[in-house]
Each structure stands twice: as C-alpha cells, then as structure tokens.
C-alpha positions as CSV (number, residue, x, y, z in Angstrom):
1,M,32.1,-356.9,-69.6
2,I,28.7,-355.5,-68.9
3,G,26.8,-355.5,-71.8
4,T,23.1,-355.0,-70.4
5,I,21.7,-353.2,-67.8
6,L,18.0,-353.8,-66.5
7,F,16.9,-350.2,-64.3
8,D,14.4,-350.4,-62.0
9,V,12.4,-347.4,-62.1
10,D,10.6,-346.1,-58.4
11,G,13.9,-345.1,-56.1
12,V,16.1,-345.3,-58.8
13,L,15.2,-342.9,-61.7
14,L,12.0,-341.8,-60.3
15,S,10.9,-340.7,-56.4
16,E,8.7,-343.2,-54.7
17,E,7.4,-340.6,-52.8
18,H,4.0,-339.9,-54.5
19,Y,3.5,-344.0,-54.8
20,F,3.9,-344.3,-50.7
21,D,1.7,-340.8,-50.5
22,A,-1.1,-343.0,-52.5
23,S,-0.5,-345.9,-50.7
24,A,-1.3,-344.3,-47.3
25,L,-4.6,-342.6,-49.1
26,T,-5.6,-346.1,-50.1
27,V,-5.3,-347.5,-46.6
28,W,-7.2,-344.4,-45.3
29,E,-9.9,-344.5,-47.7
30,L,-10.2,-348.2,-47.1
31,L,-11.2,-347.7,-43.5
32,I,-13.1,-344.8,-43.5
33,S,-14.8,-344.1,-47.0
34,N,-18.7,-345.0,-47.3
35,N,-17.6,-346.8,-50.2
36,Y,-16.0,-349.2,-47.7
37,L,-15.5,-349.7,-44.2
38,A,-16.9,-346.3,-43.3
39,L,-15.5,-345.9,-40.0
40,S,-15.3,-342.1,-40.4
41,P,-17.2,-340.8,-43.4
42,E,-16.9,-337.3,-42.4
43,K,-13.1,-337.4,-42.7
44,F,-12.9,-338.6,-46.0
45,K,-12.5,-336.3,-49.4
46,T,-10.6,-336.6,-52.5
47,D,-8.4,-333.3,-52.0
48,Y,-6.4,-333.5,-49.4
49,S,-3.6,-330.9,-49.2
50,P,0.1,-331.7,-48.9
51,T,0.0,-331.0,-45.1
52,E,-2.8,-333.2,-45.0
53,I,-1.8,-336.2,-47.0
54,K,1.6,-335.9,-44.8
55,V,-0.6,-336.2,-41.3
56,I,-2.2,-339.3,-43.3
57,R,1.0,-341.0,-44.2
58,E,2.8,-340.3,-40.8
59,T,-0.6,-341.9,-39.2
60,V,-1.1,-345.1,-41.2
61,F,3.0,-345.8,-41.7
62,G,4.8,-344.0,-38.6
63,K,6.6,-341.0,-38.7
64,N,9.6,-342.2,-40.1
65,D,7.7,-344.6,-42.4
66,E,8.4,-347.7,-40.3
67,V,5.9,-349.6,-41.5
68,L,7.0,-349.2,-45.3
69,K,10.7,-349.6,-44.1
70,L,9.9,-353.2,-42.1
71,M,8.1,-354.1,-45.3
72,K,10.8,-353.3,-47.7
73,S,13.3,-355.1,-45.1
74,R,11.3,-358.1,-45.7
75,G,11.8,-358.1,-49.6
76,L,8.3,-356.9,-50.2
77,N,8.6,-354.3,-53.1
78,A,4.9,-353.6,-54.9
79,N,3.1,-351.0,-53.2
80,W,-0.4,-352.7,-53.7
81,D,1.5,-355.7,-51.7
82,M,2.2,-353.2,-48.9
83,I,-1.1,-351.5,-49.1
84,Y,-2.8,-354.9,-49.1
85,L,-0.8,-356.1,-46.0
86,S,-1.3,-352.6,-44.1
87,F,-4.8,-352.8,-44.7
88,G,-5.3,-356.7,-43.8
89,H,-3.9,-355.7,-40.5
90,Q,-5.7,-353.1,-39.8
91,F,-8.9,-355.3,-40.8
92,I,-8.1,-357.9,-38.3
93,H,-7.5,-355.4,-35.4
94,L,-11.2,-353.9,-36.1
95,L,-12.7,-357.6,-36.3
96,S,-11.0,-358.3,-33.1
97,Q,-12.8,-355.6,-31.1
98,M,-16.0,-357.1,-31.8
99,K,-15.3,-361.0,-31.9
100,E,-17.2,-361.8,-28.7
101,N,-20.7,-360.5,-29.9
102,E,-19.9,-361.4,-33.5
103,Q,-17.9,-364.6,-33.7
104,D,-20.2,-366.0,-36.1
105,R,-20.4,-363.4,-38.6
106,I,-16.5,-363.0,-38.4
107,N,-16.2,-366.8,-39.1
108,T,-18.4,-366.7,-42.1
109,W,-16.4,-363.4,-43.6
110,L,-13.1,-365.3,-43.2
111,Q,-14.4,-368.4,-45.1
112,K,-15.1,-366.7,-48.6
113,P,-13.8,-364.0,-50.8
114,I,-13.8,-360.3,-49.5
115,N,-15.0,-357.7,-52.2
116,R,-16.2,-354.1,-51.7
117,E,-19.6,-355.8,-51.1
118,V,-18.3,-357.7,-48.1
119,L,-16.6,-354.9,-46.9
120,L,-19.7,-352.5,-46.9
121,E,-21.5,-355.1,-44.9
122,I,-18.7,-355.2,-42.5
123,G,-18.7,-351.8,-42.3
124,R,-22.1,-351.3,-41.2
125,V,-21.8,-354.2,-38.3
126,L,-18.6,-352.5,-37.2
127,H,-20.9,-349.0,-36.9
128,N,-22.6,-350.6,-34.2
129,Y,-19.6,-350.9,-31.8
130,E,-16.7,-348.2,-30.7
131,V,-13.8,-349.7,-32.4
132,K,-10.7,-347.8,-32.6
133,L,-7.7,-348.3,-35.0
134,D,-4.3,-348.8,-34.1
135,F,-1.7,-348.6,-36.7
136,N,1.4,-348.7,-33.9
137,Q,0.9,-352.7,-33.8
138,F,1.7,-352.9,-37.2
139,V,5.5,-353.3,-36.6
140,S,5.3,-355.0,-33.1
141,D,3.2,-357.8,-34.6
142,F,4.9,-358.5,-37.6
143,N,8.6,-358.4,-35.5
144,K,7.4,-361.4,-34.1
145,S,7.5,-363.1,-37.4
146,I,10.1,-364.2,-39.9
147,E,8.2,-364.3,-42.9
148,T,9.2,-362.7,-45.8
149,K,7.9,-361.2,-49.3
150,Q,4.6,-362.8,-50.1
151,E,4.9,-364.9,-47.2
152,L,3.9,-362.1,-45.3
153,F,0.6,-362.6,-46.8
154,N,0.5,-365.9,-45.2
155,Y,1.1,-364.2,-41.8
156,L,-2.4,-362.3,-41.9
157,N,-3.8,-365.9,-41.5
158,L,-1.8,-366.7,-38.4
159,L,-3.0,-363.2,-37.2
160,A,-6.3,-364.2,-37.7
161,E,-6.2,-367.3,-36.2
162,E,-4.6,-365.8,-33.1
163,K,-6.6,-362.5,-32.8
164,L,-9.8,-364.0,-34.2
165,R,-9.8,-367.6,-33.3
166,V,-10.7,-368.1,-37.2
167,H,-8.6,-370.8,-39.4
168,T,-8.4,-369.0,-42.5
169,G,-6.4,-369.1,-45.7
170,I,-8.1,-366.3,-47.1
171,F,-5.4,-363.4,-47.1
172,S,-2.7,-365.7,-49.3
173,G,-2.2,-364.6,-52.8
174,I,-3.5,-361.9,-55.0
175,S,-7.3,-362.0,-53.9
176,E,-10.5,-360.1,-54.3
177,L,-9.4,-358.2,-51.6
178,W,-6.4,-357.4,-52.7
179,S,-7.7,-356.5,-56.0
180,V,-9.9,-353.9,-53.9
181,C,-6.6,-352.3,-52.5
182,E,-5.2,-352.2,-56.0
183,H,-8.0,-350.3,-57.7
184,V,-8.4,-347.6,-55.0
185,C,-4.5,-347.2,-54.8
186,Q,-5.0,-346.6,-59.1
187,E,-8.0,-344.0,-58.5
188,W,-5.3,-342.0,-56.2
189,Y,-2.0,-342.3,-58.4
190,V,-3.5,-342.1,-62.2
191,G,-6.7,-339.7,-61.4
192,D,-9.9,-339.8,-63.1
193,K,-8.8,-339.3,-66.2
194,N,-7.0,-342.5,-66.5
195,V,-8.3,-345.1,-64.1
196,E,-10.5,-346.7,-66.6
197,K,-7.5,-347.2,-69.2
198,S,-5.0,-348.1,-66.2
199,T,-7.4,-351.0,-64.5
200,G,-10.1,-351.4,-67.0
201,R,-12.5,-350.6,-64.5
202,P,-14.2,-347.3,-63.9
203,S,-13.4,-345.1,-60.6
204,V,-15.5,-346.3,-57.6
205,Q,-14.7,-342.6,-55.8
206,L,-14.6,-339.9,-58.6
207,G,-12.8,-336.6,-57.6
208,K,-9.4,-337.5,-57.9
209,K,-6.9,-335.8,-60.0
210,G,-4.0,-338.1,-59.7
211,F,-0.2,-337.8,-59.1
212,L,0.6,-339.1,-62.1
213,A,1.9,-335.5,-63.8
214,N,3.9,-334.3,-61.0
215,E,6.6,-337.1,-61.1
216,T,9.8,-335.9,-59.6
217,T,13.1,-337.3,-61.1
218,L,16.0,-338.4,-58.6
219,A,18.8,-336.8,-60.3
220,D,18.5,-334.0,-63.1
221,Q,16.5,-335.4,-66.3
222,A,18.8,-333.9,-68.6
223,E,21.7,-335.6,-66.8
224,I,20.0,-339.2,-67.0
225,D,19.1,-338.4,-70.9
226,G,22.9,-338.0,-71.1
227,L,23.4,-341.5,-69.2
228,F,21.2,-343.3,-71.4
229,T,22.7,-341.8,-74.1
230,F,26.3,-342.6,-72.9
231,L,25.2,-346.3,-72.3
232,K,23.9,-346.8,-75.7
233,E,27.0,-345.2,-77.6
234,S,29.0,-347.7,-75.7
235,G,27.0,-350.5,-77.1
236,V,25.3,-351.5,-73.8
237,K,21.6,-352.4,-74.1
238,I,19.5,-351.2,-71.6
239,G,16.1,-352.1,-70.3
240,I,13.2,-351.8,-67.8
241,G,11.9,-354.1,-65.1
242,T,9.6,-352.1,-62.8
243,G,6.8,-352.5,-60.4
244,R,5.0,-349.7,-62.2
245,P,1.9,-350.4,-64.4
246,E,2.7,-349.7,-67.9
247,L,0.8,-346.4,-67.9
248,E,2.9,-344.8,-64.9
249,T,5.8,-345.8,-66.7
250,I,5.5,-345.2,-70.6
251,Q,3.8,-342.0,-70.0
252,P,6.6,-340.1,-67.4
253,F,9.3,-341.6,-69.8
254,H,7.4,-340.0,-72.7
255,H,6.7,-336.7,-70.9
256,L,10.5,-336.7,-70.0
257,D,11.9,-337.7,-73.6
258,W,13.4,-340.7,-72.2
259,L,11.4,-343.2,-74.1
260,K,13.4,-342.9,-77.3
261,H,16.4,-344.5,-75.5
262,F,14.7,-347.8,-75.0
263,D,13.4,-350.6,-76.9
264,I,9.4,-351.0,-76.0
265,N,10.3,-354.6,-75.9
266,H,12.6,-354.4,-73.1
267,I,10.5,-352.2,-71.0
268,V,8.5,-354.6,-68.7
269,T,6.2,-353.5,-66.0
270,A,3.6,-354.6,-63.5
271,D,0.9,-355.2,-66.1
272,D,3.2,-357.9,-67.9
273,V,3.7,-359.6,-64.3
274,L,-0.2,-359.4,-63.7
275,K,-1.2,-360.9,-66.9
276,A,1.7,-363.8,-66.7
277,E,0.2,-364.7,-63.0
278,K,-3.4,-364.8,-64.6
279,G,-2.3,-367.4,-67.0
280,L,-0.8,-369.6,-64.6
281,N,-2.5,-373.0,-63.2
282,E,-1.8,-372.2,-59.9
283,R,-1.6,-369.2,-57.8
284,R,1.8,-367.8,-57.4
285,S,3.4,-364.0,-57.4
286,L,5.5,-363.8,-60.1
287,S,6.4,-360.0,-58.7
288,K,10.2,-358.8,-57.4
289,P,12.1,-360.8,-55.6
290,D,11.1,-363.1,-58.0
291,P,13.2,-362.9,-61.1
292,F,10.4,-362.7,-63.7
293,T,10.3,-358.9,-64.2
294,Y,14.2,-358.8,-65.0
295,I,14.5,-362.1,-66.9
296,L,11.3,-360.9,-69.0
297,G,13.4,-357.5,-69.3
298,H,16.2,-359.6,-70.3
299,K,15.0,-362.0,-73.0
300,G,12.1,-359.8,-74.3
301,R,8.3,-359.0,-73.7
302,E,8.1,-361.4,-76.8
303,T,9.3,-364.2,-74.9
304,S,6.3,-366.7,-73.5
305,V,5.8,-366.8,-69.7
306,E,6.6,-370.5,-70.2
307,D,10.1,-370.0,-71.2
308,C,10.7,-367.4,-68.8
309,L,10.0,-369.4,-65.8
310,N,11.7,-372.5,-67.7
311,T,14.7,-370.4,-67.9
312,T,17.7,-372.4,-65.9
313,L,19.2,-370.1,-63.1
314,P,21.7,-368.4,-62.9
315,I,21.4,-367.2,-66.6
316,E,24.3,-368.1,-68.7
317,D,25.3,-364.5,-69.2
318,G,24.6,-363.3,-65.9
319,G,27.6,-361.7,-65.2
320,E,27.4,-359.4,-68.5
321,V,23.9,-358.3,-67.0
322,L,23.8,-355.5,-64.3
323,V,20.5,-355.0,-62.3
324,V,20.2,-351.5,-60.9
325,G,18.0,-351.0,-58.2
326,D,17.3,-349.5,-54.8
327,S,15.7,-352.5,-53.0
328,L,16.2,-355.8,-51.3
329,A,13.7,-357.4,-53.7
330,D,15.7,-355.9,-56.6
331,L,18.8,-357.5,-55.4
332,L,17.6,-361.2,-54.0
333,A,15.9,-360.9,-58.0
334,A,19.4,-360.4,-59.4
335,R,21.1,-362.9,-57.2
336,K,19.0,-365.6,-58.7
337,M,19.5,-364.7,-62.0
338,G,23.0,-364.4,-61.3
339,C,23.6,-361.1,-62.7
340,Q,25.8,-358.3,-61.2
341,F,23.6,-355.7,-58.9
342,A,24.3,-352.0,-58.4
343,A,22.5,-350.6,-55.3
344,V,21.0,-347.1,-55.5
345,L,20.8,-345.1,-52.4
346,T,18.0,-342.8,-53.3
347,G,15.4,-345.0,-52.3
348,L,13.0,-345.1,-49.4
349,S,15.6,-345.7,-46.7
350,G,18.3,-343.4,-48.2
351,K,21.7,-343.6,-47.6
352,D,20.8,-345.4,-44.2
353,A,20.3,-348.5,-46.5
354,R,24.1,-348.7,-47.4
355,S,24.7,-351.5,-44.3
356,D,21.9,-353.5,-45.6
357,F,23.2,-353.7,-49.2
358,E,26.8,-354.1,-47.7
359,K,25.1,-357.2,-45.5
360,H,24.0,-358.7,-48.9
361,E,27.4,-358.0,-50.6
362,A,25.7,-356.0,-53.6
363,D,28.7,-355.4,-56.1
364,F,28.1,-351.9,-56.1
365,I,26.6,-349.2,-54.1
366,L,25.6,-346.3,-55.5
367,D,24.9,-342.7,-54.2
368,S,23.2,-341.7,-57.7
369,V,22.1,-343.5,-60.9
370,L,24.3,-341.3,-62.8
371,D,27.5,-343.2,-61.3
372,V,26.2,-346.3,-63.2
373,R,28.6,-344.3,-66.0
374,R,31.4,-344.8,-63.8
375,I,30.9,-348.6,-63.7
376,I,30.8,-348.6,-67.4
377,E,34.0,-346.4,-68.0
378,K,36.1,-349.1,-65.7
379,N,34.8,-351.9,-67.6
C-alpha cells in the first residue's frame, strides 16, 4: 500500500528544456565572454533569440543532445554538474593546444583552485594561440570510461594527465571552478532580478532576463493540480525531491497554484543538499543518485543531516514509498532506499528511455505523471 509519493520536478512536472538551454549558454559564456576565457567576446551577448539558443545548444551538446544523454545515462542528474563536466572537458582540450610552449604554466594552473581570476589569466595566455573549440570529442572521450555519477569528475583528472601530462586532482568534488559554473548558470536561469536572492552573490554579467517566468508544465496545469488533490484525498502524503534550487521550485509552484498541496517541510531542493554538503567534514556529493534528497523529503527538512546519513537502508517502510522520476539517478536513489519507482517518459530522452528503465526493472513506467493516479487506484 503506497502511503507516500515523492516527486522529482524536472522531466516529471516541469520541462527541463529551459534548464538545458541555460546550461548550454553557461558553457558558451565561460568559453567566449570577456568575463571568463574570452575566446570570442564579439560573439557574446545576453539576449540571444530562440533560434540562436538552439544553435548554441546544438554546438555545445550535439544536435540530438548526445552529450547530455551520455551524462544522464551515467547517473549524472544536476545541470550544474553537467555544465562543469562539459566545460571542464573543453577547458582541458584548449590547454592541450598550447602545452608544448606553456607546460610550466599549465602545471601551475592545475595545482591550485581555479576561480574566475585564474580563468581570466588563462584566457589572456590562450589569446596568444590559435586554439579551436571541439565539442565533438566529449562523447568519444567519455565512452572510453566506465565512470558514473560524480566519479566522472575524477575522469577529468585522468584526461588532464593523458592530454596535458599533468597529475592533478583539481577537478574532483565541488571545486571553485564548479561554483563559477553554478553561478553563471543561475544568472541565465533566474535573471538579474533574482540572482542575488538565489546565490547570495551579485551578477558578474548583467543583462539576463532569465527563464524563470517561462516554465512549461509537462501535463495540463489543472490536471496536475487535480492529481495532487486526488492523492491527498486518498490519504497519500506527497513531497518533492528536486535538483532545482528553492527559488526555482517554490516560485513556479506558487505561480501554478500547486504549492497549496504541499507541506513545505517535505519540499527538498538543491539548496538543502548544498547546505548539507557544506556541513560535512569530508568533500562528498549528496545530490542524486545519492538518496539523501529523497530521505530528507520523506523524513522532513527538520531532520538533521546526521540522522539522514545514518538512516538504515533500505528504509523500514520502503515498500510504502513511491519515488516518481525521469532519470536513472532517481531510480538509483529509490533503489538504495528500497522504495518503489515510477519512471515517467517525459524527460530528456522521452519514450526512448523506456528500454533503460525496463533494463533497470523500474516498478512502473508511465507516459505522463498523470498516470500516477492509476497506480493508487489499483493499490
């Protein structure tokens, strides 16, 4: 008997497309803008048209989002992580084109944290060489690896050793460079008006309107509202476990009039995860597929991080909990918790993801989040 349902948001309730657009624009800005590597500052602007954004996304992630799909298939779920991996790979490729003359500088750069000032310094040196971007290498390079999840960051270190002859661990974990990527992405997604509220830091590049006000639901707004009403009337507790920051979760839910159905104590976002990670003695990722997000969503945000991390897995009432997600990361988190899992085919890969979910023996595979209703009716 299912008594609790924990929903992911992107790819389940709301479309991920604008997130992927913002991710591509972030990688693009880090490479070409004067604020970062400055490879082609004349091509950078803050008001790209939808057509221009489509071209940039196809350039960065491939015409069919092959790069994104590969990362998703390896259990990487957070857009910030995917941006970091994509930019980190291109960053290594750029350095490799001047290593014969700049080996000492490259050694120095890769032995200390890389922040925006270091990127500016590297950009000034890159300007002396005729370097070329090549996004096509990503899939071939990472297909040589077996790494999954945040272990993919460690693979960047191996690529640095292979391509740059530098032994480093600088790409592992949530680094300063990762934080640079995160902040640029937030500028693109939430816009000038909300950046400081979202990140605690002002914009580096002003002029971005943001995608936050243009959320797209993955089923009719009123029908999703009706699903939440049905679940509550059926005695099912509902919660959220999302990789979105709090602002990007609460504000759309408020606009869509969905927030009334939820206890805020059971809406867990990326902000909760990042706060928990910062309180750890060791550098460790708690984002999906780590089950922390869903454990906290199930227990409630007043639960201490220590209690969540010390939770015996699988959880005692796992058979009564249903996780609804669109990615392998969601499935793996649910499996660790011993929960049931419903895969929704409205994520990045759409219906093509069915075979992967069948391979991993998802308990339910749904065409739409609205089909959750049938699961409860049959319970």
